[in-house]
C-alpha positions in Angstrom: -5.2 135.7 23.0 -3.0 133.6 20.6 -1.9 130.3 22.1 -2.7 130.9 25.5 -6.1 129.5 26.9 -8.5 132.0 28.3 -9.6 135.5 27.5 -13.1 134.6 26.2 -15.5 137.4 25.8 -13.3 140.3 26.1 -15.5 143.2 27.0 -13.6 146.3 28.1 -10.1 147.5 27.9 -8.0 150.3 29.5 -4.4 151.4 28.5 -1.7 152.1 30.8 1.8 153.4 30.5 4.1 152.6 33.3 7.7 153.2 34.0 10.0 150.8 35.7 12.6 152.8 37.8 15.0 149.9 38.3 15.5 149.4 34.4 14.5 152.2 33.6 11.9 151.3 30.9 8.7 152.5 29.8 6.0 150.0 28.5 2.4 150.1 27.6 -0.2 147.6 28.8 -3.6 146.7 27.7 -5.8 145.5 30.8 -8.9 143.4 29.2 -11.8 142.3 30.8 -12.7 138.6 30.0 -16.3 138.4 31.3 -16.7 134.5 30.4 -13.1 133.4 32.1 -13.3 135.8 34.9 -9.8 137.4 34.5 -8.0 140.6 33.6 -5.8 139.8 30.8 -2.7 141.9 30.8 -1.1 142.4 27.2 2.1 144.0 26.8 2.0 146.5 24.0 5.6 147.4 23.5 6.8 145.6 20.6 4.6 142.6 19.4 1.5 142.5 21.6 1.7 139.4 24.0 -0.1 138.3 26.9 1.8 138.9 30.0 -0.5 137.8 32.9 -4.0 136.9 33.6 -5.4 138.1 36.9 -8.2 135.9 38.2 -11.3 137.6 39.7 -14.3 136.4 41.5 -17.0 138.2 39.5 -17.4 138.9 36.0 -15.2 142.1 35.2 -17.0 144.8 33.5 -15.5 148.3 33.1 -12.5 149.4 34.6 -10.7 152.9 35.4 -7.1 153.7 36.3 -5.9 156.3 39.0 -4.0 159.5 37.7 -0.8 157.8 38.4 -1.6 154.7 36.5 -0.6 152.4 39.5 -4.1 151.2 40.4 -6.8 149.4 38.4 -10.2 149.5 39.6 -12.6 146.8 38.2 -16.2 146.7 38.5 -17.5 143.2 38.9 -20.8 141.7 38.2 -22.1 138.4 40.2 -20.2 139.6 43.2 -21.3 143.3 43.4 -17.8 144.3 44.0 -15.2 146.4 42.7 -11.4 144.9 42.7 -8.5 147.0 43.5 -5.4 145.8 41.4 -1.7 147.0 41.9 -0.3 147.6 38.3 2.8 149.3 39.4 6.0 147.5 37.9 7.9 148.9 40.9 6.0 146.9 43.5 7.7 143.8 42.7 5.5 140.7 43.5 2.5 142.7 44.1 2.3 143.8 40.6 -0.8 142.5 38.9 -2.3 141.2 42.0 -5.7 142.1 43.9 -4.9 144.4 46.9 -8.5 144.8 48.0 -12.2 143.8 47.2 -14.7 146.5 47.9 -18.4 145.5 48.5 -20.6 148.1 46.8 -24.1 146.8 47.7 -24.0 144.5 50.9 -24.3 147.7 53.2 -27.5 148.7 51.6 -28.8 145.3 52.5 -30.4 143.7 55.7 -28.2 140.8 57.1 -30.7 138.4 55.6 -30.1 139.3 52.1 -26.2 139.9 52.0 -25.6 136.5 50.7 -27.4 137.3 47.5 -25.7 139.3 44.6 -26.9 140.2 41.2 -27.0 144.0 41.4 -25.1 144.1 37.9 -22.2 146.3 39.2 -21.2 147.3 35.6 -19.0 150.4 35.7 -16.7 152.3 38.1 -15.2 155.8 37.5 -12.6 157.8 39.8 -13.6 161.4 40.9 -11.1 163.9 39.4 -9.6 164.4 42.8 -9.0 160.6 43.3 -10.9 160.3 46.6 -14.0 158.4 45.6 -15.4 155.9 43.2 -18.8 156.1 41.6 -20.2 152.7 40.9 -23.2 152.0 38.9 -25.3 149.0 39.8 -27.7 148.7 36.8 -30.3 146.3 38.4 -30.7 148.4 41.6 -31.0 151.8 39.7 -28.3 153.4 41.9 -24.8 154.6 41.9 -22.6 153.6 44.9 -20.2 156.2 46.3 -17.0 154.7 47.7 -14.8 157.0 49.9 -11.1 155.7 49.3 -8.7 155.8 52.3 -5.6 156.0 50.1 -4.0 152.8 51.6 -6.0 150.1 49.4 -7.7 148.9 52.6 -11.1 149.6 54.6 -12.4 151.5 51.6 -16.2 151.5 51.9 -19.4 152.8 50.6 -20.2 156.2 52.0 -23.7 156.5 50.3 -26.0 155.8 47.6 -27.6 157.8 44.7 -30.8 156.9 43.1 -30.7 156.9 39.3 -33.1 156.3 36.3 -33.5 152.8 34.8 -30.3 150.7 34.6 -27.3 153.2 34.8 -24.4 151.9 33.3 -21.8 154.7 33.1 -20.7 157.7 35.2 -18.3 160.7 34.0 -17.5 163.9 35.6 -16.9 167.4 34.8 -13.2 168.6 34.8 -13.6 170.5 38.1 -15.6 167.6 39.5 -18.5 169.6 40.4 -20.9 167.5 38.3 -21.6 163.9 37.8 -23.2 162.6 34.5 -24.9 159.4 34.7 -26.1 157.5 31.6 -29.5 155.3 32.2 -29.7 152.8 29.5 -33.3 152.1 29.5 -36.9 153.6 30.1 -40.4 152.8 30.3 -41.8 151.8 27.0 -45.0 153.8 27.0 -48.4 152.5 25.9 -48.8 150.1 23.0 -52.2 151.1 21.8 -52.1 149.1 18.5 -51.0 145.9 20.6 -47.8 145.7 18.2 -46.3 142.2 18.9 -43.1 140.9 17.3 -43.6 137.2 15.6 -47.2 137.4 16.8 -50.2 136.2 14.9 -50.9 137.4 11.4 -53.7 139.7 12.7 -51.3 141.6 14.9 -49.1 144.5 13.5 -45.5 144.6 14.4 -45.4 148.4 14.1 -41.7 148.3 12.9 -42.1 150.9 10.4 -43.6 153.6 12.6 -41.1 152.7 15.4 -43.9 151.7 17.8 -43.1 148.3 18.8 -42.3 148.5 22.7 -38.4 147.9 22.5 -38.1 150.4 20.0 -39.8 153.0 22.2 -37.2 152.9 25.3 -35.0 155.9 25.4 -31.9 156.4 27.3 -31.4 159.2 29.7 -28.7 161.4 30.8 -28.9 162.3 34.6 -26.8 165.4 35.9 -25.9 165.3 39.6 -24.2 168.2 41.3 -21.6 166.9 44.0 -20.9 170.0 46.1 -23.3 169.0 48.7 -23.8 165.3 48.0 -22.0 164.1 51.2 -24.9 165.9 53.3 -27.4 164.2 51.4 -26.2 160.7 51.5 -28.6 159.8 54.4 -31.6 160.9 52.6 -30.5 159.7 49.2 -29.6 156.2 50.3 -33.0 156.0 52.2 -34.6 156.8 48.6 -32.7 153.9 47.1 -34.0 151.7 49.9 -37.7 152.6 49.0 -37.3 152.6 45.4 -36.1 148.9 45.6 -38.5 147.9 48.3 -35.5 146.5 50.3 -37.5 147.4 53.4 -40.4 145.3 52.4 -40.8 142.5 54.8 -43.0 139.2 54.8 -44.4 137.7 57.9 -46.7 134.6 58.2 -47.8 132.6 55.4 -47.5 134.0 51.7 -51.3 134.6 51.8 -51.0 137.2 54.6 -48.1 139.5 53.2 -47.3 142.4 55.4 -45.8 145.4 53.3 -43.7 148.2 54.7 -44.8 151.8 54.1 -42.6 151.5 51.0 -44.9 151.3 47.7 -45.6 147.7 46.9 -44.4 145.8 43.9 -46.7 143.8 41.8 -44.8 140.5 42.8 -45.5 141.5 46.5 -49.2 141.4 46.2 -51.3 138.5 47.1 -51.7 136.3 44.1 -55.4 136.3 44.5 -55.8 139.9 44.2 -53.7 139.9 40.9 -55.9 137.2 39.3 -59.2 139.0 40.3 -58.1 142.3 38.9 -55.9 141.6 35.9 -58.3 139.9 33.3 -60.6 143.1 33.5 -57.8 145.3 32.6 -56.4 143.1 29.8 -59.8 143.0 28.4 -60.1 146.7 28.4 -56.8 147.1 26.8 -58.1 144.8 24.0 -61.1 146.8 23.6 -59.0 149.9 23.2 -57.8 148.5 19.8 -61.2 149.9 18.6 -61.0 152.9 20.5 -59.2 156.3 20.7 -55.9 156.7 22.4 -57.8 158.2 25.6 -59.3 154.9 26.0 -55.9 153.1 25.9 -54.5 155.7 28.4 -57.3 154.8 30.7 -56.8 151.2 30.7 -53.1 151.8 31.3 -54.0 153.8 34.3 -56.3 150.9 35.6 -53.4 148.5 35.2 -51.2 150.9 37.3 -54.0 151.2 39.9 -54.3 147.4 40.0 -50.4 146.8 40.7 -49.8 149.9 42.8 -52.8 150.5 45.1 -51.0 153.4 46.8 -51.3 155.5 43.7 -55.0 155.3 43.8 -55.2 157.9 46.8 -52.8 160.3 45.0 -54.8 159.9 41.8 -58.2 160.4 43.6 -57.1 163.4 45.7 -56.2 165.5 42.7 
């Protein structure tokens, strides 16, 4: 960013072309997300590029999008779980390059006791083709928040949530807006039958040549979502997001007498004694599986799932 301080760790950029009707002049601008300095750097691209302004934001600015008129910039911000609405219209005088509104995109999903906490990794925002809604991906919650826009840059709020695969980080729409497409960046790694281990002991294979080391087995996914009836499904879809993230799980009494909601319990929510009691035999079976066939390995992985997710046992046994 030249002689100016700031602008470190630039992450995302969008280009806008605006017209100042009082001059009249047209100019092109680059809006750059500076994650480390928590600012949007405004670069004038007309002539020699130069930083014209720095817009300070509270969160870490990630991906951004413009409205069709290129007068509003919507910024997804991690650490605060929000979307900032920024005025970039040169005809708005002193309001240009200022934040008009900050929209929370996670807090409505949480009980009041948790709204003080952030970290949903709000990482991308996309405007629907008709300009009436924002679709915001929250990577750490595996969800898309749908924000209804009033058109007045105030009182915009989440209308509902859509469950996704693992770690959504982008949304795009078909030209007619009837389909939304979500990119999920991760997936379960699957079994590791040879116990491949990077930087492990010499006796452990790393499995790089065969692409079987766990991180190499992760695959991205594309999720297709019809939008025509989404509004009527928001209540059910939001409830599914709550269940998936175990937001309804509560703890009463001492840590050794956890009480879980009907939502499926996570490993970290089980009593520590139970994990210690069952985990070692499962690991032992996994080690023994190195000398056995893949069926034995699959059985060992099934046991691990049984240990950490007891509610799955009844489903498996009833089949």
